[in-house]
N, C-alpha and C positions, 0 to 999 in steps of 0.2 A: 841720860832722860830723866831718871827720878829727882836727880840734884837739881835740873833747870824746872822742873813742874814744883819742886818743894821752893825752889828761889822766888819764884813767880806767886807763889802762894803766899808767902810770907810778905811780899811786898805789897800785897793786896791786904792786907789782914784789917785795916783801917776803912777799907772801902767800901760803897754799896754795893746792892747786887746788881745794878746796872753795870757799874765798874767790873765787876768779876767777871760778867755775860760777857762783856765785850772783851776781855783781856783772855776769857777762855776760849773766843771764838778765835782771836788772833795766834792764840797758842796752837789750835787746832790747825790754822791754816800754816804756822811756821812748824810744825812738827810733821803735817803733810809734806811739805815741800822740800825739809832739810831729809826728813827721816824715809820717805814713802810714806803707804798706807799697808802695814802689815795686817790690819783686821778691817780691811777695806769691806765696804757693803757693795754687791755687785748685783744687779735685779737682770737676770737673762730672761729676755723674753722670746719665745720660738715663735716665728709669722711665717704664715704663707707667702712665694714667691710672690704672689700679686700684690701684695701688700707690704713687704719687706721693704723695700726700698724707700717706701714713704714715712713706716714705723723709724726707719736709720735716722733720715732727716730730722726726726723729732727728737732722735737720742741723741744727735748731735748737737743738739740748741738744750738738752737737758744735761748732758755732761760738761758742756761749757759753763751752761749756770753754779753747776756744781763741783768746780776745780777746786781743791784744796777742802773739800769735804768730805773724801772718803766716800763719796757715793757715786756709783754710775751706773749708766743702763748699756748691756750689748745684747744687740739684736742678732739671732740666728736665723737664716734663713732653712726652712723645707717643708715641703709640701705635707699639706694637711694628711691625705693619707698615710704617709710614713709616720708622720707623729701619734697620728689615732693608733697604728700598728704596734708604736714601741710603747705606749701607754698602756694597751691593753693586755699586750704580755709581760707587762710588770719591768721593763727594761727601763731604767733611770733616763731620760732625756737632759738632765741637769736644767731642766727649767723652770723658772718662777712662776713664769704666765706662759698661755699660747693664745696666740689669737689665729685660729682657722680661718677659711674662706667663708663656714656657714655652720651653725649648730648643731647640722645634720652629723658631724664627724663624733660628737658626744653621744650619739646613738648607735654610730658605728663601734665606740668604743666600749661600749656597754655591749653590745652583743658580743663581740668579739671575746671580751674577756670571760663572759658566760661559758661561750663555747668551747674556749680552752680550759674551763675548771678554775680560773684564776678569780681573785677578789676584784670587783671593778673600782678601780682607782677613783681617791675623793677628788674633785675638782668643784671648781664655785665660778658659774656663769654669771658674767656681768653686763651691762649694755654693751651694746655694740659699737664700735669704733667710728665706722663708716658703712657704706653701703655700695652697689652696683648692680643694676637693673639687667637681667638676661635678655639678650636681643640675639638676631640672625644678621652674621656677617656676611658682606659680599664684595666683591672687588667693585670700585666706585666705576669700573667703566661697563658694568653688567647692571647697576642698578634700575636703568631704563627696560629692563627686561620683566619686571617685577611690577603688578600693580598693588597699591596699598591696601588694598583690602583682600588681596590674594595671601599677604604674607600673616601667618599665625599657625597658632598650634594645630588647627583644624586639619591646615594643609599639610603641615607635617605628618598627623595620624592617615592623613587618606594619601600621602606619598605624592602630591602633586609635583613637587620636585625634590631632588636630593638633598638631603640634609646630611651634614657631617656633626657627628655627635663624639666628642671626645670621652673617653673610656670613663662608662659609670664607676667604675671601681676606684678611677682616683680622680673625678670630677665631681663635686657638689652640684655645678649647674646641671650636668648631665643627668644627676639624681632629681634634681626638681623639675628638669623638662620630662621626665619618665613619669615622674607622678602626676604630672599636669595631663599627660597624655591618657594614662590610666583612669583620670575624674571622668575626662571625655569620653574616652571609651565604655566606661560604665554607664553613663548616660544614653549611650546608641547600643550599639552593637560590641560586646565585650571583647569579641574576636578579632576586633579590629585592631586591638592593642599589640595580640600576638604576631599580627601581619605587621604592624609598624614596628617592632622589636626586631623581626627578622631582617625587613628592608634596611633599618637603621643598621644591623651588624652587620651586613655584606663590606663593609670597611669601616674599621674601627681607630680613629687617631690615636695615637698615644697622648697625645696632649691638643691643648687650643692651639698651639703655634704651629703641631704638624697639620691641622687643620688648614689653618690660613695658607700655608704652603701648597696644601693641594688646590685649594680655590683659586691660584694663580695659576697652575699647569694645567688645569682642567680648562676643556671647551666648552662643558655642558652647563646648563643653568642649575646653580648650585649653592646653597646658605651654608655657614656653621655655625653652632653654636656658639655664644661666647655673651662677655659683659661690657659694658660700656667701656671700664678701664681695659681689658685687654687689647679694644679696637684703637684708644686713645695711645696706648703703650706702642702699639705697634704699628701706627701711623707716625709715630714719633721718631721711633728707629728705622722705618722703613718707607720714608715718605714717597718714593720712587713708586711703591706699592699698595696706595691707599686703600682701604677699606672702608666699607659707608654700615652704619647700623641701621636695618631694618626691622621695625617695631611692631610686636606680635597685635593684630586688630584685637584681640580679645582681653588685650592688656598683661602684665606681665608679674613676674615675680624676682625679687631678688636675692643676690649674696648680701649676707649682714655683718660679717666680721666681728663675732662677740671677742670681748675680753674674757678669759678665760683662768682662775688662779689654779696652778697646779700643785699638790702638795709636792714638797720638795727638802723636807727634813732629811738631817744628815744624822740622825738620831734612827736606828730601826724600832719595830716594834717591840723586839724581846728587849734591847736596851730601857726603851721608855718605860717598862712593864718593872724594870727593877731600880729606877729612880725613886728619889723621897719625892713627899710631897712637895717640898721646896724646890726641887730642880723641875720638877714637871712646872711649876708657876712660873719659873725662869724661862724654861722652853716656850710656854703656851705666851709670854710677855712677848718673846723674840718673835714668833710668829705673828702676833697681832701686829708687830712693829712693821713686820716685813709686808705684811698684807696692805697696812696704812701707805707705806712707801710705793707699791704696786697702783695702790688707787690711785693718789695723787700723779702717775705717769700716765694711767689709763685716762685719766679727765683731760692730761695734757695733750696726748692722741686726737681725743673727740673732740676737742675743742680747735684742733689744728684746721678751722675750716679753708684756708688759704691754700696751705700745703694737700690737703687732701684733695680739693677741687683742681686745683694744678695739675694732680697726677691722675686725672679721670675719675675721681669718686664723689660721690652724692654724700652728705653726712649721715648720722646714722639714722636720721627720721626720712632719708630719701630727699633731703632739699639740697639747695646748694647750685649754682650756676656753673657748668664745664663750657670755658672759651676753647675748645679744642676741635682741630676736623674730624668727620667723621660720626659724631653724634650730635643729638639736638641740644642746644644750650640750657633750655628750662628742664627740671625734673619733669619725670614723668611719673604718673600714679603705679606703686607697685601693689600686689595684694600679699597675704602670707600665705607660707606653705601648705599648710592644712595638717592632716595627721602623719607625722614624722614615721611613727611605728610602722606605716605601710611600706617603709624604704625596704627596710630587710628582704621582705617577699617580692616586691618589685626587682631588687637586684638578684634575688634568686631566680626569679622567672628570666630575667635579661640573661644571666650567665647559661640558663637552661636553653636557651633559644637561641644561644650564640656558640654552642660547643661547636667544634671544628667536627665535619664527618668524613667516614669513608664508606660510601654507599655503592653496594652491588645492586642495580636496579633489574629485574627478571620479568619480561613483559611475554605474557600468553599472547602469542600468534596462531593458535590452533583456528581451524573453520568456523566455531560459531561466535568467532571476535567479528564475523561482518555482518552477524544479524542485526537488526534495529532493535534498539534499546529505549529510548525516547525521543519525542518528536523530531521523527525519522533520521537521527544521529545513529550511524553503527557505533557498537560497544568500541572497536577500535577507534573510532574518531572522539567519542567521548574522551579516552585516553590521551589520544593525540592534544585536544585542546586543554587539558588538564594540565597535561605535563609542563606544555610551555610555562605556564604559570608559577607550578610547583617549582621547578626546577631553577628558575628566574631569581628565587630568594636565596639559592646557594650562594654563600661566598667564593672569593677569588681561593682562599685556606682551603674550599672542600674540595675532596675527589670523590668522583660518580664513574661507573663504568657501567655496560648494559651488556644483556645476555636475552636473547629471544628463546622462548623454548614450546613446543609442541610435541611430536611424538616420533622417535627416531629420527631428528632433524641432519646430525649430522654422523651418519653410520648408524649405531644403535645407541647413541646417546642422544636422550631427548632437547638437549641444550646448544645452543649457537652463541659462542663469545663473540660478539661483534664491536666491542669497544672496552678497552682494559680499561681497568679502574685509575683514573689519572686527575692530574691536577685541575680546577676550571678555572686556572687561572692562565691555562692554555688555549688560545684562541684558534686552534687548529684541533685541539680537542673538540673544543667547545660547538665546532661548525659541524663535525664529523656525527656528534651526537644528535644535533638537530637534522640532520641529513636522515640519519637512520629514523627517528621520528616520523618524519615528512613519508619517507617510504614504507613504513609499515603496512598499507594495506596491500600491499604488492607482494607481501612476506606471508601470507597469512596460507596457513594450509596445514592439513591432518587434526590428529586427536592431540587430547592434551596428557601430558607425560609429568604431571605435578609431584610425585613423590622423590624420585630419581632426582629431579631438576633441584629440589629444595635441599638434598642433602649434599648434590656436587656446589652448590651455591655456595654453602655455610661453609664446606671443606677449603673451596677457593680462599675466600675473605680469610679465612683463620692461617693460610700457608703464609700470607703476606701481612699479616695484623700488624697493626700500627696502635701503640700504647695510648697515645697522645691525640688519637682523635676516638670518636665514636665509631665503631665496626661495625655494621648492617648488613642486611638484604631486604629489598625491599620487592615485594613481589604482586604482580598485577596480574590477576586469573578472571574469567567468567563463568568457570566450570568448576569438573573434578576431576580427580585422576583418573584416566583412562586407559593405561598402560598396564596390562595384564602381566607382560614380561618382567614388569619392574618390582621392586621392594612394594611391601603393604604398607599401610599405614603405621600399624605397631610396629612393624622393622624401622620404619623411618623415626618413629617417636622414641623408639630404645636406643637407635644410633644415635640420635642428637643428644639426650640424655648422658650417655655414656662421655659423648663428647666433654659434656659440662664437667661431668663427673672428674673427668681426668684432668681436667685443667681450667678451674674456676676464673684464672686472671684473663682471659681471653674470651668473655662472651662477645657472639654475634648474634643478637635479637634476629627472629625473622618478623619481620612487620607485612601481613598479607592484604591486601586490597582487593575486597570484589565487587565483580562489576555485573547487574544483574539478577534476576532471582534464581541462575541456575547453579549458582556457586554451594560448594559444600562446606555452610558455616561452620558445622559442628568439627569439620576435621581442620580448617582454618584456625579454629582457636584452640584445638590439641596442640597444631604445630607451635603457634604464637607463645603459648603456655608452656612449652619444654623448652622453647629460647628465651625466653624472658622479652619476648615481644609483643604486638597487638594484633588482632584482626578486627576490619572495619567490611561495612557494608553499603555499597550506592549504588542506588536504581534511578539515579537523573546525574546530569551535568553538574547540577549547583551541589549535589551531595559529596559527588568525586572528588572536584574542585577542593571542599571542604574539607575530607578526609585525607586527601594528599598532603594538603600542607598541614593538618593536624599530625601524620604520620611523620613528616620531616620535624616538626617543632617537640616532639615527645622526648628529647632528646636525654632529660634529665635524669628520668625515671628508668632507662634502659641500664641493665636487665631489669625484668621484673614491673613491666608496665600493668596496671590493672583497666 
């Protein structure tokens, strides 16, 4: 090899610069074809699965153009959430560049790295290479069931029809949707947002594809959050099950696919600190050259309008015509996402409201529950009406059981186990719970044995404790302890405290909901405080519905809710 290079150099000694350059190019080609590329430059680009095939198409053309020049582009397919997690943890991805589906993932990288106590990795965000608006997908055969003005974020917030939202932990589209709902709720009733999160969390598809599958097997009126690109790709792969994009009447946002330069030096920080100035200059020049090559590749992808549009993408400005079934051809106007810093708190709220629960509901059926409380309604009727709405927010992964209590209800025991704690995915169990709630007025009798019942309920839940769920007791009462033969309030508090001190890994917070003016609020608060629960007071149906919803939604702070 050196002899060949020397021979060619000598033969060109009398030639001009252009001749020498042409000869050098021929030499490069000859060397590459004959001896391979031991020092080849490979640009590694990690791309989200929704755009990786498109980037690969461009990379194929790029590689064909650079045959013999020891330069190529390699596309690696990886979910944006996974790449973000690797970067935040300090794990090498081997990537020179990253194309996530949204710049939101940079926020995730930063927040996760900080929470792990790691240095935030160095990245450089360049212009996006493509975009795809958020829409609602529904089977083509069900399009007629929706009015154009009915489809939108407001309808999603109000729960006018069921919406499937892919897991926001791995879906930027879902994160943007939640932020949009949060903005709408802030302008109206903030509690609407929590209600929407609970409704959306009843069934959480792992991916958009899983949501599409559920759309086709369900008989109910339903939509799934998606992008134009995902609908185009679905219809191309499954033309027998076509989907149609419904566009939000209030306008929409888009996934924007930024091109992100990732620090990928093979030299560690320690090694770099030991370098001479000359060696650092060489390293810096290499990084500059790498960035220049990546910039050229990014421009190539960004400018491949025909490839992008053919695969269901708009260009990075939102333009371009898509000639595919399921979406409108002309581009739709999109808006920016707004404050992305709010995403962390929104996701935290989502996670809290969608923690799976194991709840024992304990209902007071003492004689006073038949008294009128508000607008002619009996206290037990207030609970019945509120319970149906509150329990409907539980997901199929939640577990619920029910006890009734008064005084000496079963022998000397003040409580009666009428429904064991079982999954809400069991139709027979759900129907049984509803039948019990419907029959409550006929079960009213006796005084209130509160203290013994609380202790028994906590003990019962702890006996089959599930560490993967939030284990709790929800007790509804309209009075105070009236069982003189049972334990006192102080004895109850001492026993509850002893349980917690003995085993802090199995908390069972007690959430108490008082109905009417006769409840012992002070005792309720002490019981709640001893177990890390919360005490509520409701004097009318609206208040009761609100506090029961809040009692179910305050799962992230337990134990030790304030």
